[in-house]
C-alpha positions, 0 to 999 in steps of 0.5 A, spaced: 839 557 756 834 559 751 834 566 752 841 567 751 840 564 744 835 568 742 838 575 744 843 572 740 839 571 735 835 578 735 844 581 734 846 577 729 841 572 726 845 566 723 850 565 729 844 563 734 842 559 728 849 556 729 850 555 737 842 552 735 845 547 729 851 548 727 852 548 720 847 546 717 842 547 712 837 552 716 844 555 719 846 557 712 838 559 710 838 563 716 844 568 712 841 567 704 835 570 709 839 576 713 842 578 707 836 579 703 833 583 710 835 583 718 828 582 719 827 575 716 833 573 718 830 574 726 824 571 724 827 565 722 834 564 728 828 566 734 824 560 728 829 555 730 831 556 736 823 556 739 822 550 734 828 546 738 
C-alpha cells in the first residue's frame, strides 16, 4: 500500500499526504510547499509517507 501512496505522492503530493494523515498540519504544509515548488512538495510527501 505504501508503494501506491508514494506513486500518488509523486503525481499529486497533497493527495498522497491526505491519504496518509488526513486534514492535519502536514497536509496544509504540503499544499504550501507544492505551491512554492513542485519538488519540495514531492520530497515532503514521500518523507511523510515513509515516516509512518
